[in-house]
All heavy atoms as TSV, in Angstrom:
chain	resi	resn	atom	element	x	y	z
A	1	GLY	N	N	0.809	-1.188	0.015
A	1	GLY	CA	C	-0.002	-0.001	0.001
A	1	GLY	C	C	0.864	1.248	0.000
A	1	GLY	O	O	2.064	1.177	0.144
A	2	VAL	N	N	0.230	2.384	-0.199
A	2	VAL	CA	C	0.904	3.665	-0.225
A	2	VAL	C	C	0.194	4.607	0.768
A	2	VAL	O	O	-1.033	4.628	0.803
A	2	VAL	CB	C	0.883	4.281	-1.643
A	2	VAL	CG1	C	1.362	5.678	-1.625
A	2	VAL	CG2	C	1.714	3.445	-2.587
A	3	GLU	N	N	0.992	5.296	1.541
A	3	GLU	CA	C	0.447	6.317	2.456
A	3	GLU	C	C	0.934	7.688	2.000
A	3	GLU	O	O	2.085	7.839	1.631
A	3	GLU	CB	C	0.925	6.111	3.900
A	3	GLU	CG	C	0.193	5.021	4.614
A	3	GLU	CD	C	0.534	5.004	6.098
A	3	GLU	OE1	O	1.123	5.948	6.617
A	3	GLU	OE2	O	0.207	3.994	6.730
A	4	ILE	N	N	0.054	8.668	2.083
A	4	ILE	CA	C	0.383	10.073	1.819
A	4	ILE	C	C	-0.142	10.855	2.993
A	4	ILE	O	O	-1.332	10.799	3.300
A	4	ILE	CB	C	-0.235	10.566	0.490
A	4	ILE	CG1	C	0.312	9.745	-0.679
A	4	ILE	CG2	C	0.048	12.039	0.305
A	4	ILE	CD1	C	-0.350	10.064	-2.001
A	5	GLU	N	N	0.749	11.566	3.675
A	5	GLU	CA	C	0.395	12.386	4.836
A	5	GLU	C	C	-0.398	11.567	5.865
A	5	GLU	O	O	-1.393	12.019	6.404
A	5	GLU	CB	C	-0.406	13.612	4.386
A	5	GLU	CG	C	0.393	14.529	3.492
A	5	GLU	CD	C	-0.399	15.709	2.959
A	5	GLU	OE1	O	-1.607	15.822	3.264
A	5	GLU	OE2	O	0.183	16.504	2.232
A	6	GLY	N	N	0.070	10.334	6.111
A	6	GLY	CA	C	-0.545	9.481	7.125
A	6	GLY	C	C	-1.843	8.805	6.739
A	6	GLY	O	O	-2.409	8.071	7.509
A	7	GLN	N	N	-2.336	9.040	5.530
A	7	GLN	CA	C	-3.577	8.431	5.068
A	7	GLN	C	C	-3.268	7.336	4.053
A	7	GLN	O	O	-2.571	7.573	3.085
A	7	GLN	CB	C	-4.519	9.468	4.459
A	7	GLN	CG	C	-5.839	8.899	4.012
A	7	GLN	CD	C	-6.777	9.968	3.434
A	7	GLN	OE1	O	-6.395	11.103	3.265
A	7	GLN	NE2	N	-7.976	9.586	3.121
A	8	THR	N	N	-3.825	6.147	4.268
A	8	THR	CA	C	-3.623	5.045	3.315
A	8	THR	C	C	-4.399	5.366	2.043
A	8	THR	O	O	-5.607	5.560	2.082
A	8	THR	CB	C	-4.079	3.703	3.884
A	8	THR	OG1	O	-3.311	3.449	5.076
A	8	THR	CG2	C	-3.874	2.575	2.901
A	9	ILE	N	N	-3.685	5.416	0.919
A	9	ILE	CA	C	-4.314	5.744	-0.366
A	9	ILE	C	C	-4.577	4.469	-1.178
A	9	ILE	O	O	-5.636	4.277	-1.720
A	9	ILE	CB	C	-3.416	6.699	-1.190
A	9	ILE	CG1	C	-3.141	7.971	-0.388
A	9	ILE	CG2	C	-4.016	7.017	-2.527
A	9	ILE	CD1	C	-4.362	8.769	-0.012
A	10	LEU	N	N	-3.562	3.591	-1.235
A	10	LEU	CA	C	-3.710	2.329	-1.949
A	10	LEU	C	C	-3.370	1.227	-0.958
A	10	LEU	O	O	-2.382	1.293	-0.262
A	10	LEU	CB	C	-2.733	2.247	-3.128
A	10	LEU	CG	C	-2.876	3.324	-4.201
A	10	LEU	CD1	C	-1.736	3.185	-5.206
A	10	LEU	CD2	C	-4.217	3.202	-4.906
A	11	LYS	N	N	-4.200	0.169	-0.953
A	11	LYS	CA	C	-3.928	-0.954	-0.031
A	11	LYS	C	C	-4.294	-2.233	-0.746
A	11	LYS	O	O	-5.441	-2.403	-1.198
A	11	LYS	CB	C	-4.766	-0.793	1.242
A	11	LYS	CG	C	-4.468	-1.864	2.278
A	11	LYS	CD	C	-5.268	-1.580	3.540
A	11	LYS	CE	C	-4.967	-2.667	4.573
A	11	LYS	NZ	N	-5.739	-2.437	5.794
A	12	ASN	N	N	-3.300	-3.131	-0.857
A	12	ASN	CA	C	-3.526	-4.440	-1.444
A	12	ASN	C	C	-4.182	-4.386	-2.827
A	12	ASN	O	O	-5.095	-5.130	-3.113
A	12	ASN	CB	C	-4.362	-5.328	-0.503
A	12	ASN	CG	C	-3.711	-5.573	0.805
A	12	ASN	OD1	O	-2.508	-5.713	0.892
A	12	ASN	ND2	N	-4.484	-5.569	1.868
A	13	LEU	N	N	-3.728	-3.476	-3.638
A	13	LEU	CA	C	-4.248	-3.330	-4.971
A	13	LEU	C	C	-3.268	-3.947	-5.967
A	13	LEU	O	O	-2.092	-3.649	-5.961
A	13	LEU	CB	C	-4.422	-1.833	-5.321
A	13	LEU	CG	C	-4.873	-1.518	-6.747
A	13	LEU	CD1	C	-6.279	-2.044	-6.989
A	13	LEU	CD2	C	-4.825	-0.025	-6.992
A	14	ALA	N	N	-3.748	-4.869	-6.771
A	14	ALA	CA	C	-2.934	-5.498	-7.805
A	14	ALA	C	C	-3.660	-5.386	-9.129
A	14	ALA	O	O	-4.839	-5.774	-9.253
A	14	ALA	CB	C	-2.689	-6.960	-7.462
A	15	VAL	N	N	-3.001	-4.796	-10.094
A	15	VAL	CA	C	-3.604	-4.600	-11.424
A	15	VAL	C	C	-2.586	-5.030	-12.469
A	15	VAL	O	O	-1.429	-4.665	-12.372
A	15	VAL	CB	C	-3.968	-3.114	-11.630
A	15	VAL	CG1	C	-4.594	-2.904	-12.985
A	15	VAL	CG2	C	-4.921	-2.631	-10.548
A	16	GLU	N	N	-3.049	-5.775	-13.450
A	16	GLU	CA	C	-2.187	-6.162	-14.569
A	16	GLU	C	C	-2.709	-5.468	-15.796
A	16	GLU	O	O	-3.866	-5.653	-16.182
A	16	GLU	CB	C	-2.206	-7.657	-14.746
A	16	GLU	CG	C	-1.173	-8.151	-15.744
A	16	GLU	CD	C	-1.056	-9.649	-15.758
A	16	GLU	OE1	O	-1.191	-10.277	-14.693
A	16	GLU	OE2	O	-0.825	-10.189	-16.864
A	17	LEU	N	N	-1.866	-4.656	-16.408
A	17	LEU	CA	C	-2.254	-3.863	-17.588
A	17	LEU	C	C	-1.434	-4.282	-18.785
A	17	LEU	O	O	-0.261	-4.614	-18.667
A	17	LEU	CB	C	-2.048	-2.386	-17.317
A	17	LEU	CG	C	-2.699	-1.852	-16.029
A	17	LEU	CD1	C	-2.258	-0.420	-15.773
A	17	LEU	CD2	C	-4.194	-1.933	-16.131
A	18	GLU	N	N	-2.056	-4.269	-19.946
A	18	GLU	CA	C	-1.355	-4.603	-21.172
A	18	GLU	C	C	-0.641	-3.360	-21.716
A	18	GLU	O	O	-1.217	-2.278	-21.735
A	18	GLU	CB	C	-2.343	-5.121	-22.232
A	18	GLU	CG	C	-2.993	-6.434	-21.834
A	18	GLU	CD	C	-3.914	-6.944	-22.913
A	18	GLU	OE1	O	-3.648	-6.745	-24.121
A	18	GLU	OE2	O	-4.953	-7.528	-22.539
A	19	PRO	N	N	0.581	-3.528	-22.209
A	19	PRO	CA	C	1.325	-2.419	-22.796
A	19	PRO	C	C	0.553	-1.798	-23.946
A	19	PRO	O	O	-0.088	-2.497	-24.745
A	19	PRO	CB	C	2.616	-3.045	-23.299
A	19	PRO	CG	C	2.764	-4.304	-22.509
A	19	PRO	CD	C	1.362	-4.758	-22.250
A	20	GLY	N	N	0.586	-0.450	-24.014
A	20	GLY	CA	C	-0.052	0.259	-25.120
A	20	GLY	C	C	-1.546	0.471	-24.975
A	20	GLY	O	O	-2.164	1.115	-25.828
A	21	LYS	N	N	-2.140	0.000	-23.894
A	21	LYS	CA	C	-3.572	0.160	-23.695
A	21	LYS	C	C	-3.860	1.393	-22.870
A	21	LYS	O	O	-3.068	1.824	-22.053
A	21	LYS	CB	C	-4.155	-1.057	-22.966
A	21	LYS	CG	C	-4.021	-2.350	-23.721
A	21	LYS	CD	C	-4.870	-2.370	-24.961
A	21	LYS	CE	C	-4.722	-3.711	-25.665
A	21	LYS	NZ	N	-5.551	-3.784	-26.848
A	22	ILE	N	N	-5.019	1.977	-23.099
A	22	ILE	CA	C	-5.482	3.114	-22.307
A	22	ILE	C	C	-6.330	2.567	-21.191
A	22	ILE	O	O	-7.209	1.738	-21.381
A	22	ILE	CB	C	-6.284	4.098	-23.191
A	22	ILE	CG1	C	-5.383	4.689	-24.250
A	22	ILE	CG2	C	-6.921	5.187	-22.318
A	22	ILE	CD1	C	-6.133	5.527	-25.305
A	23	VAL	N	N	-6.086	3.079	-19.976
A	23	VAL	CA	C	-6.837	2.628	-18.794
A	23	VAL	C	C	-7.513	3.806	-18.139
A	23	VAL	O	O	-6.921	4.906	-18.038
A	23	VAL	CB	C	-5.863	1.970	-17.761
A	23	VAL	CG1	C	-6.579	1.549	-16.515
A	23	VAL	CG2	C	-5.134	0.804	-18.392
A	24	ALA	N	N	-8.743	3.627	-17.690
A	24	ALA	CA	C	-9.498	4.686	-17.048
A	24	ALA	C	C	-9.861	4.227	-15.645
A	24	ALA	O	O	-10.224	3.063	-15.438
A	24	ALA	CB	C	-10.745	5.020	-17.818
A	25	PHE	N	N	-9.777	5.133	-14.689
A	25	PHE	CA	C	-10.267	4.880	-13.326
A	25	PHE	C	C	-11.644	5.509	-13.231
A	25	PHE	O	O	-11.799	6.722	-13.445
A	25	PHE	CB	C	-9.356	5.540	-12.268
A	25	PHE	CG	C	-8.075	4.825	-12.050
A	25	PHE	CD1	C	-7.008	5.050	-12.891
A	25	PHE	CD2	C	-7.930	3.928	-11.011
A	25	PHE	CE1	C	-5.785	4.378	-12.705
A	25	PHE	CE2	C	-6.742	3.279	-10.808
A	25	PHE	CZ	C	-5.679	3.487	-11.655
A	26	VAL	N	N	-12.663	4.723	-12.910
A	26	VAL	CA	C	-14.014	5.239	-12.814
A	26	VAL	C	C	-14.572	4.801	-11.462
A	26	VAL	O	O	-14.200	3.792	-10.903
A	26	VAL	CB	C	-14.913	4.754	-13.957
A	26	VAL	CG1	C	-14.457	5.306	-15.277
A	26	VAL	CG2	C	-15.003	3.253	-14.016
A	27	GLY	N	N	-15.492	5.605	-10.935
A	27	GLY	CA	C	-16.121	5.261	-9.652
A	27	GLY	C	C	-16.840	6.458	-9.074
A	27	GLY	O	O	-16.816	7.545	-9.643
A	28	ARG	N	N	-17.462	6.219	-7.954
A	28	ARG	CA	C	-18.237	7.244	-7.296
A	28	ARG	C	C	-17.350	8.369	-6.739
A	28	ARG	O	O	-16.159	8.179	-6.527
A	28	ARG	CB	C	-19.026	6.649	-6.131
A	28	ARG	CG	C	-19.994	5.567	-6.584
A	28	ARG	CD	C	-20.644	4.912	-5.419
A	28	ARG	NE	N	-21.588	5.895	-4.869
A	28	ARG	CZ	C	-22.431	5.609	-3.901
A	28	ARG	NH1	N	-22.441	4.422	-3.369
A	28	ARG	NH2	N	-23.243	6.527	-3.441
A	29	THR	N	N	-17.929	9.501	-6.495
A	29	THR	CA	C	-17.235	10.612	-5.861
A	29	THR	C	C	-16.683	10.152	-4.514
A	29	THR	O	O	-17.394	9.496	-3.740
A	29	THR	CB	C	-18.204	11.803	-5.669
A	29	THR	OG1	O	-18.718	12.188	-6.921
A	29	THR	CG2	C	-17.516	12.962	-4.985
A	30	GLY	N	N	-15.411	10.447	-4.268
A	30	GLY	CA	C	-14.805	10.096	-3.011
A	30	GLY	C	C	-14.272	8.683	-2.954
A	30	GLY	O	O	-13.773	8.243	-1.925
A	31	ALA	N	N	-14.326	7.949	-4.071
A	31	ALA	CA	C	-13.856	6.556	-4.104
A	31	ALA	C	C	-12.335	6.449	-4.106
A	31	ALA	O	O	-11.793	5.375	-3.824
A	31	ALA	CB	C	-14.433	5.830	-5.287
A	32	GLY	N	N	-11.622	7.530	-4.404
A	32	GLY	CA	C	-10.183	7.507	-4.374
A	32	GLY	C	C	-9.500	7.503	-5.723
A	32	GLY	O	O	-8.292	7.262	-5.807
A	33	LYS	N	N	-10.246	7.758	-6.773
A	33	LYS	CA	C	-9.661	7.747	-8.127
A	33	LYS	C	C	-8.537	8.783	-8.258
A	33	LYS	O	O	-7.439	8.444	-8.706
A	33	LYS	CB	C	-10.759	8.054	-9.185
A	33	LYS	CG	C	-11.920	7.110	-9.182
A	33	LYS	CD	C	-13.000	7.532	-10.145
A	33	LYS	CE	C	-13.606	8.892	-9.851
A	33	LYS	NZ	N	-14.392	9.007	-8.657
A	34	SER	N	N	-8.783	10.001	-7.871
A	34	SER	CA	C	-7.755	11.045	-7.971
A	34	SER	C	C	-6.595	10.772	-7.063
A	34	SER	O	O	-5.453	11.022	-7.416
A	34	SER	CB	C	-8.367	12.416	-7.692
A	34	SER	OG	O	-9.333	12.740	-8.682
A	35	SER	N	N	-6.895	10.269	-5.881
A	35	SER	CA	C	-5.802	9.924	-4.934
A	35	SER	C	C	-4.921	8.819	-5.448
A	35	SER	O	O	-3.690	8.869	-5.334
A	35	SER	CB	C	-6.394	9.540	-3.574
A	35	SER	OG	O	-7.065	10.631	-3.000
A	36	ALA	N	N	-5.529	7.790	-6.080
A	36	ALA	CA	C	-4.739	6.695	-6.662
A	36	ALA	C	C	-3.867	7.218	-7.791
A	36	ALA	O	O	-2.695	6.867	-7.895
A	36	ALA	CB	C	-5.674	5.603	-7.158
A	37	LEU	N	N	-4.429	8.102	-8.624
A	37	LEU	CA	C	-3.679	8.641	-9.739
A	37	LEU	C	C	-2.522	9.496	-9.211
A	37	LEU	O	O	-1.388	9.414	-9.700
A	37	LEU	CB	C	-4.592	9.482	-10.625
A	37	LEU	CG	C	-3.977	10.096	-11.870
A	37	LEU	CD1	C	-3.436	8.990	-12.796
A	37	LEU	CD2	C	-5.015	10.918	-12.606
A	38	LYS	N	N	-2.804	10.293	-8.195
A	38	LYS	CA	C	-1.764	11.127	-7.602
A	38	LYS	C	C	-0.643	10.271	-7.026
A	38	LYS	O	O	0.539	10.573	-7.178
A	38	LYS	CB	C	-2.397	11.980	-6.479
A	38	LYS	CG	C	-1.482	12.899	-5.773
A	38	LYS	CD	C	-2.286	13.706	-4.717
A	38	LYS	CE	C	-1.407	14.574	-3.871
A	38	LYS	NZ	N	-2.169	15.271	-2.843
A	39	ALA	N	N	-1.021	9.169	-6.383
A	39	ALA	CA	C	-0.011	8.259	-5.795
A	39	ALA	C	C	0.874	7.650	-6.869
A	39	ALA	O	O	2.059	7.458	-6.682
A	39	ALA	CB	C	-0.698	7.178	-4.988
A	40	MET	N	N	0.313	7.344	-8.036
A	40	MET	CA	C	1.100	6.747	-9.130
A	40	MET	C	C	1.969	7.787	-9.831
A	40	MET	O	O	3.079	7.477	-10.238
A	40	MET	CB	C	0.187	6.047	-10.112
A	40	MET	CG	C	-0.392	4.769	-9.574
A	40	MET	SD	S	-1.321	3.859	-10.785
A	40	MET	CE	C	-2.767	4.860	-10.977
A	41	MET	N	N	1.478	8.985	-9.997
A	41	MET	CA	C	2.179	9.981	-10.774
A	41	MET	C	C	3.269	10.713	-9.985
A	41	MET	O	O	4.185	11.268	-10.544
A	41	MET	CB	C	1.199	11.017	-11.346
A	41	MET	CG	C	0.185	10.427	-12.307
A	41	MET	SD	S	0.938	9.677	-13.765
A	41	MET	CE	C	1.645	11.078	-14.566
A	42	PHE	N	N	3.139	10.737	-8.653
A	42	PHE	CA	C	4.084	11.489	-7.830
A	42	PHE	C	C	4.601	10.677	-6.679
A	42	PHE	O	O	4.290	10.926	-5.514
A	42	PHE	CB	C	3.387	12.770	-7.316
A	42	PHE	CG	C	2.830	13.638	-8.385
A	42	PHE	CD1	C	1.483	13.644	-8.653
A	42	PHE	CD2	C	3.660	14.423	-9.159
A	42	PHE	CE1	C	0.945	14.445	-9.670
A	42	PHE	CE2	C	3.172	15.224	-10.154
A	42	PHE	CZ	C	1.804	15.244	-10.424
A	43	PRO	N	N	5.456	9.664	-6.961
A	43	PRO	CA	C	5.972	8.798	-5.862
A	43	PRO	C	C	6.764	9.574	-4.817
A	43	PRO	O	O	6.877	9.077	-3.680
A	43	PRO	CB	C	6.837	7.783	-6.600
A	43	PRO	CG	C	7.083	8.346	-7.943
A	43	PRO	CD	C	5.960	9.264	-8.259
A	44	GLU	N	N	7.233	10.749	-5.131
A	44	GLU	CA	C	8.022	11.522	-4.146
A	44	GLU	C	C	7.184	11.985	-2.955
A	44	GLU	O	O	7.723	12.386	-1.947
A	44	GLU	CB	C	8.712	12.716	-4.809
A	44	GLU	CG	C	7.798	13.768	-5.361
A	44	GLU	CD	C	7.299	13.526	-6.785
A	44	GLU	OE1	O	7.519	12.442	-7.327
A	44	GLU	OE2	O	6.666	14.435	-7.346
A	45	ILE	N	N	5.861	11.919	-3.062
A	45	ILE	CA	C	4.995	12.342	-1.935
A	45	ILE	C	C	4.600	11.212	-1.014
A	45	ILE	O	O	3.966	11.468	0.000
A	45	ILE	CB	C	3.714	13.084	-2.471
A	45	ILE	CG1	C	2.821	12.109	-3.219
A	45	ILE	CG2	C	4.087	14.298	-3.298
A	45	ILE	CD1	C	1.472	12.708	-3.602
A	46	TRP	N	N	4.985	9.986	-1.311
A	46	TRP	CA	C	4.640	8.869	-0.456
A	46	TRP	C	C	5.343	8.988	0.893
A	46	TRP	O	O	6.510	9.341	0.955
A	46	TRP	CB	C	5.041	7.530	-1.037
A	46	TRP	CG	C	4.537	7.224	-2.406
A	46	TRP	CD1	C	3.516	7.812	-3.072
A	46	TRP	CD2	C	5.073	6.252	-3.278
A	46	TRP	NE1	N	3.409	7.252	-4.327
A	46	TRP	CE2	C	4.328	6.292	-4.480
A	46	TRP	CE3	C	6.102	5.328	-3.192
A	46	TRP	CZ2	C	4.590	5.439	-5.557
A	46	TRP	CZ3	C	6.378	4.503	-4.279
A	46	TRP	CH2	C	5.612	4.577	-5.433
A	47	SER	N	N	4.648	8.689	1.965
A	47	SER	CA	C	5.310	8.602	3.261
A	47	SER	C	C	5.695	7.168	3.565
A	47	SER	O	O	6.553	6.905	4.393
A	47	SER	CB	C	4.414	9.188	4.355
A	47	SER	OG	O	3.140	8.606	4.370
A	48	SER	N	N	5.068	6.197	2.891
A	48	SER	CA	C	5.446	4.792	2.994
A	48	SER	C	C	4.806	4.029	1.844
A	48	SER	O	O	3.898	4.547	1.172
A	48	SER	CB	C	5.023	4.200	4.338
A	48	SER	OG	O	3.618	4.100	4.406
A	49	GLY	N	N	5.213	2.808	1.635
A	49	GLY	CA	C	4.616	1.955	0.636
A	49	GLY	C	C	5.367	2.008	-0.699
A	49	GLY	O	O	6.415	2.637	-0.817
A	50	ASP	N	N	4.767	1.301	-1.687
A	50	ASP	CA	C	5.411	1.227	-2.994
A	50	ASP	C	C	4.404	0.875	-4.060
A	50	ASP	O	O	3.369	0.280	-3.779
A	50	ASP	CB	C	6.501	0.129	-2.984
A	50	ASP	CG	C	7.608	0.412	-3.947
A	50	ASP	OD1	O	7.505	1.369	-4.753
A	50	ASP	OD2	O	8.589	-0.352	-3.940
A	51	VAL	N	N	4.694	1.262	-5.297
A	51	VAL	CA	C	3.925	0.877	-6.472
A	51	VAL	C	C	4.930	0.328	-7.436
A	51	VAL	O	O	5.979	0.968	-7.704
A	51	VAL	CB	C	3.157	2.090	-7.072
A	51	VAL	CG1	C	2.468	1.696	-8.385
A	51	VAL	CG2	C	2.144	2.640	-6.083
A	52	LEU	N	N	4.647	-0.854	-7.981
A	52	LEU	CA	C	5.585	-1.507	-8.899
A	52	LEU	C	C	5.057	-1.435	-10.334
A	52	LEU	O	O	3.858	-1.579	-10.575
A	52	LEU	CB	C	5.791	-2.962	-8.534
A	52	LEU	CG	C	6.316	-3.249	-7.116
A	52	LEU	CD1	C	6.425	-4.739	-6.886
A	52	LEU	CD2	C	7.644	-2.576	-6.870
A	53	LEU	N	N	5.949	-1.239	-11.267
A	53	LEU	CA	C	5.654	-1.229	-12.670
A	53	LEU	C	C	6.672	-2.167	-13.331
A	53	LEU	O	O	7.861	-1.884	-13.307
A	53	LEU	CB	C	5.766	0.179	-13.282
A	53	LEU	CG	C	5.517	0.297	-14.768
A	53	LEU	CD1	C	4.081	-0.075	-15.105
A	53	LEU	CD2	C	5.792	1.704	-15.238
A	54	ALA	N	N	6.188	-3.293	-13.866
A	54	ALA	CA	C	7.073	-4.329	-14.441
A	54	ALA	C	C	8.132	-4.735	-13.436
A	54	ALA	O	O	9.288	-4.919	-13.778
A	54	ALA	CB	C	7.672	-3.836	-15.734
A	55	GLY	N	N	7.757	-4.829	-12.178
A	55	GLY	CA	C	8.657	-5.259	-11.133
A	55	GLY	C	C	9.554	-4.190	-10.557
A	55	GLY	O	O	10.277	-4.407	-9.600
A	56	ALA	N	N	9.538	-2.978	-11.136
A	56	ALA	CA	C	10.391	-1.887	-10.658
A	56	ALA	C	C	9.543	-0.900	-9.860
A	56	ALA	O	O	8.440	-0.557	-10.283
A	56	ALA	CB	C	11.076	-1.178	-11.804
A	57	SER	N	N	10.093	-0.403	-8.772
A	57	SER	CA	C	9.400	0.591	-7.975
A	57	SER	C	C	9.284	1.917	-8.770
A	57	SER	O	O	10.285	2.357	-9.324
A	57	SER	CB	C	10.167	0.861	-6.683
A	57	SER	OG	O	9.655	1.987	-6.021
A	58	LEU	N	N	8.146	2.501	-8.771
A	58	LEU	CA	C	7.989	3.802	-9.447
A	58	LEU	C	C	8.900	4.848	-8.783
A	58	LEU	O	O	9.412	5.734	-9.448
A	58	LEU	CB	C	6.543	4.322	-9.389
A	58	LEU	CG	C	5.504	3.530	-10.206
A	58	LEU	CD1	C	4.169	4.261	-10.186
A	58	LEU	CD2	C	5.949	3.308	-11.627
A	59	ALA	N	N	9.154	4.677	-7.485
A	59	ALA	CA	C	10.019	5.599	-6.767
A	59	ALA	C	C	11.461	5.525	-7.261
A	59	ALA	O	O	12.228	6.475	-7.095
A	59	ALA	CB	C	9.951	5.350	-5.269
A	60	SER	N	N	11.840	4.397	-7.862
A	60	SER	CA	C	13.221	4.227	-8.338
A	60	SER	C	C	13.417	4.781	-9.743
A	60	SER	O	O	14.548	4.896	-10.190
A	60	SER	CB	C	13.629	2.738	-8.304
A	60	SER	OG	O	12.944	2.017	-9.315
A	61	LEU	N	N	12.334	5.098	-10.417
A	61	LEU	CA	C	12.435	5.637	-11.775
A	61	LEU	C	C	12.703	7.144	-11.763
A	61	LEU	O	O	12.205	7.851	-10.879
A	61	LEU	CB	C	11.138	5.374	-12.557
A	61	LEU	CG	C	10.726	3.918	-12.758
A	61	LEU	CD1	C	9.380	3.861	-13.463
A	61	LEU	CD2	C	11.785	3.177	-13.557
A	62	SER	N	N	13.456	7.597	-12.730
A	62	SER	CA	C	13.667	9.049	-12.858
A	62	SER	C	C	12.333	9.665	-13.304
A	62	SER	O	O	11.465	8.995	-13.848
A	62	SER	CB	C	14.748	9.347	-13.866
A	62	SER	OG	O	14.315	8.991	-15.192
A	63	GLU	N	N	12.210	10.962	-13.083
A	63	GLU	CA	C	11.001	11.663	-13.531
A	63	GLU	C	C	10.811	11.506	-15.031
A	63	GLU	O	O	9.700	11.259	-15.502
A	63	GLU	CB	C	11.064	13.126	-13.155
A	63	GLU	CG	C	9.789	13.865	-13.469
A	63	GLU	CD	C	9.810	15.330	-13.024
A	63	GLU	OE1	O	10.477	15.642	-12.009
A	63	GLU	OE2	O	9.136	16.138	-13.663
A	64	GLU	N	N	11.894	11.579	-15.778
A	64	GLU	CA	C	11.821	11.427	-17.235
A	64	GLU	C	C	11.318	10.035	-17.617
A	64	GLU	O	O	10.437	9.885	-18.475
A	64	GLU	CB	C	13.199	11.669	-17.855
A	64	GLU	CG	C	13.198	11.573	-19.362
A	64	GLU	CD	C	14.575	11.813	-19.957
A	64	GLU	OE1	O	15.440	12.398	-19.294
A	64	GLU	OE2	O	14.774	11.414	-21.127
A	65	SER	N	N	11.838	8.987	-16.970
A	65	SER	CA	C	11.415	7.620	-17.247
A	65	SER	C	C	9.951	7.422	-16.876
A	65	SER	O	O	9.206	6.777	-17.611
A	65	SER	CB	C	12.282	6.632	-16.486
A	65	SER	OG	O	13.620	6.669	-16.911
A	66	LEU	N	N	9.546	7.966	-15.744
A	66	LEU	CA	C	8.173	7.821	-15.292
A	66	LEU	C	C	7.216	8.472	-16.280
A	66	LEU	O	O	6.205	7.915	-16.618
A	66	LEU	CB	C	8.025	8.457	-13.889
A	66	LEU	CG	C	6.691	8.287	-13.198
A	66	LEU	CD1	C	6.336	6.814	-13.008
A	66	LEU	CD2	C	6.700	9.006	-11.860
A	67	ARG	N	N	7.579	9.639	-16.759
A	67	ARG	CA	C	6.713	10.349	-17.718
A	67	ARG	C	C	6.620	9.632	-19.066
A	67	ARG	O	O	5.661	9.801	-19.806
A	67	ARG	CB	C	7.183	11.775	-17.920
A	67	ARG	CG	C	7.190	12.636	-16.660
A	67	ARG	CD	C	5.796	12.753	-16.041
A	67	ARG	NE	N	5.864	13.447	-14.744
A	67	ARG	CZ	C	5.625	12.872	-13.593
A	67	ARG	NH1	N	5.318	11.608	-13.532
A	67	ARG	NH2	N	5.707	13.562	-12.470
A	68	LYS	N	N	7.620	8.806	-19.409
A	68	LYS	CA	C	7.575	8.053	-20.627
A	68	LYS	C	C	6.580	6.891	-20.582
A	68	LYS	O	O	6.061	6.480	-21.593
A	68	LYS	CB	C	8.963	7.497	-20.982
A	68	LYS	CG	C	9.919	8.540	-21.494
A	68	LYS	CD	C	11.258	7.898	-21.848
A	68	LYS	CE	C	12.220	8.975	-22.364
A	68	LYS	NZ	N	13.536	8.384	-22.686
A	69	VAL	N	N	6.360	6.370	-19.393
A	69	VAL	CA	C	5.474	5.208	-19.272
A	69	VAL	C	C	4.088	5.502	-18.689
A	69	VAL	O	O	3.184	4.697	-18.800
A	69	VAL	CB	C	6.144	4.074	-18.440
A	69	VAL	CG1	C	7.366	3.541	-19.138
A	69	VAL	CG2	C	6.475	4.519	-17.024
A	70	LEU	N	N	3.936	6.663	-18.044
A	70	LEU	CA	C	2.662	7.036	-17.462
A	70	LEU	C	C	2.248	8.439	-17.955
A	70	LEU	O	O	3.063	9.338	-18.053
A	70	LEU	CB	C	2.735	7.092	-15.943
A	70	LEU	CG	C	2.963	5.791	-15.178
A	70	LEU	CD1	C	3.118	6.093	-13.698
A	70	LEU	CD2	C	1.835	4.829	-15.402
A	71	SER	N	N	0.972	8.584	-18.237
A	71	SER	CA	C	0.436	9.894	-18.520
A	71	SER	C	C	-0.960	9.961	-17.895
A	71	SER	O	O	-1.574	8.954	-17.628
A	71	SER	CB	C	0.403	10.205	-20.021
A	71	SER	OG	O	-0.478	9.283	-20.672
A	72	ALA	N	N	-1.427	11.167	-17.663
A	72	ALA	CA	C	-2.699	11.320	-16.973
A	72	ALA	C	C	-3.480	12.499	-17.537
A	72	ALA	O	O	-2.897	13.480	-17.979
A	72	ALA	CB	C	-2.476	11.538	-15.485
A	73	CYS	N	N	-4.765	12.380	-17.493
A	73	CYS	CA	C	-5.663	13.445	-17.833
A	73	CYS	C	C	-6.566	13.672	-16.605
A	73	CYS	O	O	-7.607	13.007	-16.461
A	73	CYS	CB	C	-6.492	13.104	-19.069
A	73	CYS	SG	S	-7.583	14.421	-19.601
A	74	PRO	N	N	-6.124	14.526	-15.664
A	74	PRO	CA	C	-6.864	14.671	-14.416
A	74	PRO	C	C	-8.198	15.361	-14.609
A	74	PRO	O	O	-8.390	16.086	-15.588
A	74	PRO	CB	C	-5.943	15.468	-13.528
A	74	PRO	CG	C	-5.112	16.241	-14.487
A	74	PRO	CD	C	-4.952	15.373	-15.700
A	75	GLN	N	N	-9.083	15.172	-13.644
A	75	GLN	CA	C	-10.379	15.855	-13.682
A	75	GLN	C	C	-10.226	17.253	-13.081
A	75	GLN	O	O	-9.418	17.458	-12.191
A	75	GLN	CB	C	-11.411	15.038	-12.951
A	75	GLN	CG	C	-11.146	14.968	-11.450
A	75	GLN	CD	C	-12.136	14.053	-10.740
A	75	GLN	OE1	O	-12.763	13.205	-11.322
A	75	GLN	NE2	N	-12.276	14.254	-9.447
A	76	PHE	N	N	-11.010	18.144	-13.535
A	76	PHE	CA	C	-11.051	19.500	-12.974
A	76	PHE	C	C	-12.487	19.868	-12.718
A	76	PHE	O	O	-13.352	19.568	-13.542
A	76	PHE	CB	C	-10.397	20.522	-13.927
A	76	PHE	CG	C	-8.951	20.333	-14.109
A	76	PHE	CD1	C	-8.434	19.677	-15.230
A	76	PHE	CD2	C	-8.038	20.749	-13.140
A	76	PHE	CE1	C	-7.073	19.481	-15.382
A	76	PHE	CE2	C	-6.700	20.541	-13.301
A	76	PHE	CZ	C	-6.210	19.896	-14.412
A	77	PRO	N	N	-12.787	20.497	-11.599
A	77	PRO	CA	C	-14.173	20.854	-11.286
A	77	PRO	C	C	-14.722	21.899	-12.230
A	77	PRO	O	O	-14.025	22.618	-12.891
A	77	PRO	CB	C	-14.110	21.411	-9.882
A	77	PRO	CG	C	-12.704	21.414	-9.457
A	77	PRO	CD	C	-11.884	20.856	-10.556
């Protein structure tokens, strides 16, 4: 799992994605979609935990490498 500012954001989540596919997070308001996306896109804000991509920690990737494999279109009110 991943914690940000003492709050558990991701816990026991396992997802297998195919290369080159587009993935969308959908769900009710407050379900944690934006928090999960934030946790994946900004590993420097984690207070604990890890997210793996092809067996490598996102925290171990350079910002440039991370941006090559992940992109996001966040929601705005």
